[in-house]
C-alpha positions as CSV (number, residue, x, y, z in Angstrom):
1,M,0.0,-35.1,-61.6
2,T,-3.3,-34.3,-59.9
3,I,-3.4,-31.9,-57.0
4,I,-6.2,-32.6,-54.5
5,S,-7.4,-29.4,-52.9
6,A,-9.0,-29.4,-49.5
7,A,-12.7,-29.7,-49.4
8,P,-14.5,-26.4,-49.0
9,S,-15.6,-25.7,-45.4
10,S,-19.3,-26.3,-44.8
11,R,-19.4,-23.5,-42.3
12,S,-19.2,-19.9,-43.3
13,D,-17.6,-17.2,-41.3
14,N,-21.0,-16.0,-40.1
15,E,-21.9,-19.4,-38.4
16,R,-19.4,-19.4,-35.7
17,G,-20.1,-20.6,-32.1
18,F,-20.7,-18.5,-29.0
19,T,-17.8,-16.4,-27.7
20,L,-16.5,-16.9,-24.2
21,L,-17.9,-13.4,-23.3
22,E,-21.4,-14.3,-24.5
23,L,-21.4,-17.5,-22.4
24,L,-20.2,-15.6,-19.3
25,V,-23.0,-13.1,-19.7
26,V,-25.6,-15.9,-19.9
27,L,-24.2,-17.6,-16.8
28,A,-24.3,-14.3,-14.9
29,I,-27.9,-13.7,-15.9
30,L,-28.8,-17.3,-14.8
31,G,-27.0,-16.7,-11.5
32,L,-28.9,-13.5,-10.8
33,L,-32.2,-15.3,-11.6
34,A,-31.3,-18.1,-9.2
35,A,-30.4,-15.6,-6.4
36,I,-33.7,-13.8,-6.8
37,I,-36.0,-16.8,-7.3
38,G,-34.3,-19.4,-5.1
39,P,-35.3,-17.9,-1.7
40,Q,-38.9,-17.6,-2.8
41,V,-39.1,-21.2,-3.8
42,I,-37.5,-22.3,-0.5
43,R,-40.0,-20.2,1.4
44,Y,-42.9,-21.7,-0.5
45,L,-41.7,-25.2,0.2
46,G,-41.4,-24.5,3.9
47,S,-44.9,-23.0,4.1
48,S,-46.3,-26.0,2.2
49,R,-45.0,-28.4,4.9
50,T,-46.6,-26.3,7.5
51,Q,-49.9,-26.3,5.7
52,T,-49.7,-30.0,5.1
53,A,-49.1,-30.5,8.9
54,H,-52.2,-28.4,9.7
55,V,-54.4,-30.4,7.3
56,Q,-53.1,-33.8,8.6
57,A,-53.7,-32.7,12.2
58,K,-57.3,-31.8,11.3
59,N,-57.8,-35.2,9.7
60,I,-56.4,-36.9,12.8
61,E,-58.8,-34.8,14.9
62,A,-61.7,-36.0,12.8
63,A,-60.6,-39.6,13.3
64,M,-60.5,-38.9,17.0
65,E,-64.1,-37.8,16.9
66,L,-65.2,-41.0,15.2
67,Y,-63.3,-43.0,17.8
68,K,-65.2,-41.0,20.5
69,L,-68.5,-41.8,18.8
70,D,-67.8,-45.5,18.9
71,A,-66.1,-45.8,22.3
72,G,-67.7,-42.9,24.2
73,R,-64.4,-41.4,25.0
74,Y,-61.1,-40.3,23.5
75,P,-58.1,-42.7,23.6
76,S,-56.2,-42.3,26.8
77,P,-52.7,-40.8,26.7
78,E,-51.3,-44.3,27.3
79,E,-53.2,-45.6,24.2
80,G,-52.2,-42.5,22.2
81,L,-52.8,-41.9,18.6
82,Q,-52.0,-45.6,17.8
83,A,-55.5,-46.4,19.1
84,L,-56.8,-44.9,15.8
85,V,-54.9,-47.6,13.8
86,K,-54.9,-50.6,16.1
87,A,-57.5,-51.7,18.6
88,P,-56.5,-51.1,22.2
89,A,-57.0,-54.1,24.5
90,S,-59.0,-52.0,26.9
91,D,-61.6,-51.0,24.3
92,P,-64.2,-53.6,23.2
93,A,-66.3,-50.9,21.4
94,W,-63.4,-50.1,18.9
95,N,-64.8,-50.2,15.4
96,G,-61.7,-49.0,13.4
97,P,-59.3,-48.5,12.0
98,Y,-60.1,-44.9,12.0
99,I,-56.9,-44.1,10.1
100,A,-55.9,-46.6,7.5
101,D,-52.2,-46.2,7.7
102,A,-50.0,-45.6,10.7
103,A,-47.7,-43.4,8.5
104,A,-50.5,-40.8,8.6
105,L,-49.6,-40.2,12.3
106,T,-46.2,-38.8,11.2
107,D,-45.8,-35.1,10.4
108,P,-44.1,-33.8,7.2
109,W,-40.8,-33.6,9.1
110,G,-40.8,-37.3,10.0
111,K,-41.8,-36.9,13.7
112,P,-44.9,-38.4,15.3
113,Y,-47.9,-36.1,15.9
114,L,-48.5,-35.4,19.6
115,L,-51.8,-35.7,21.5
116,K,-52.9,-33.6,24.5
117,I,-56.1,-34.4,26.3
118,P,-57.6,-32.1,27.5
119,G,-56.2,-29.7,25.0
120,D,-55.3,-26.1,25.4
121,H,-57.4,-25.2,22.3
122,G,-60.3,-27.7,22.6
123,E,-61.2,-31.1,24.1
124,V,-58.3,-32.6,22.3
125,D,-55.2,-31.1,20.6
126,I,-53.3,-32.9,17.8
127,Y,-50.1,-31.0,17.0
128,S,-46.6,-31.1,15.7
129,L,-43.6,-29.2,17.0
130,G,-42.5,-28.1,13.5
131,S,-39.2,-28.6,11.8
132,D,-37.1,-28.1,15.0
133,G,-39.1,-30.5,17.2
134,Q,-39.1,-27.9,20.0
135,P,-42.0,-26.0,21.5
136,G,-42.6,-22.5,20.1
137,G,-40.7,-21.2,17.2
138,T,-41.4,-19.2,14.1
139,G,-41.7,-19.9,10.4
140,E,-41.3,-23.6,9.6
141,A,-40.2,-24.3,13.1
142,K,-43.5,-23.1,14.7
143,D,-45.9,-25.5,16.3
144,V,-48.7,-26.6,14.0
145,G,-51.9,-28.1,15.3
146,S,-55.5,-28.9,14.7
147,W,-56.7,-25.6,16.1
């Protein structure tokens, strides 16, 4: 009679997996890193939207200057910023589009940029009311404009 013995284990006692305690320590360290780094990343993302809004407002302001060179005036408040994309019926000297895509007239928070003629900061103000859509504010909610 032949006795079949169990095959020797391919793993030695020194090659065991991680213990539960080791896994908990690693998870605690990862949690601490997330708590420290997370707010910094969120603050950076908020400031990048504000900076993007400022750059876009400056680009729209430059397009307004081109419009003024062609038409001899800025678009009226009734024509608004859409006059940079599509010719107003009241302006035969229009030589645009001055902005290729109407989506460029939307701020990083999905709201349309606002136009004020005459502006508080210059001949024309292009601005966004920030993340909250209300005048004033601080941080990401502050007003951002071409000034």
